[in-house]
N, C-alpha and C positions, 0 to 999 in steps of 0.2 A: 331778725335783722335790725340793726340800730342805725338810724341815720343821724349824724353829727353835722351841724351847720357852724361854720365859722366866719366871721365878719372880718374882712381885711380892707385895708385901704390901697387903693391901687392908682397907678399913674395912667393916664390916657393921653397919647400925643400921636401925631403923624409923622413917621420917619421917610425921608425919600429913599427910593430904591438906587442902591449903589450901582448895580450892574446896568440899569437902564441909563442912568446919566453918564456912566462911562462910555457905553456903547454910542449914546447920543453925540458925545464929545468926538469919539474918534470918527464916526460917519461925517461929521461937520468939518473935521480936519481933513479928511479924504477929498470933501467936496471942494474945500479951499486950495489944496494941492493940485486937484484937477484944474481949477479956474486959473491957478497961476501958471500951470504949465501950458495952457491953452492962450493965455495972454502974453506969454514971452514971444517976442518976434521970431519968424521962423530961422532968420539968419544966426540968431544968437543961441539957439538951441544946440548943445553939442551932440546929444544922443537921448536914447530911451532911459539911459541910466539916470539921467537928471530927474525924470518922472518918477521912477522907482525911488529915488532918494527923497523927493518931495513928498511922496506917498507915505514912506516910513517915518519920516521926520515930523510932518504936520499931523498925521495920523495918531502918532504916540503923544505928541504935544496935545492935540484934542483929547486923547483919552485921560491924560493926566489932568487936563483942565476940568473934564467932566467930574472925575474923581474929587478934586477939590471943591467944585461948586456942590456937590453932593455932601460932602463933610461940612461945608459951610451951612448949608440949609438944615443938616442935621443938627449942628449945634445951636442955630436960630430956633428949631422947633423944640428943642429941649428946654429952652426958657419958657414957652408957652405950654407948660403942662397942666392939664386938668387933673385934678384928684376927685376919686369917686369911691364910694363904698361898695365892695361886692360881697356876696355870700358863696363861701366853697363849701359844697356838700360832700360828705365822705359817708360812704356805706360800710359799716363794719358787721361781720356776720359772728353770730354768737359762738 
């Protein structure tokens, strides 16, 4: 069995997790929607339909903003790339 080592230059960077940012934004939007609904005076509330619409609208807005922040931080982290040299070992059988 022959082992071959190859040296390669690799990039090391920390990328944000897209799903975590999206879900955090959605939860933040749902919390804001709930607070808005509670802060609307009782006389001005038409029905629970307003609460549902606020949840959908602000939840999806928060989700979109979470994704946008994630992409922004991903672009920012790609500018701070560290380079390193790595060794790849491959085993070849005769």
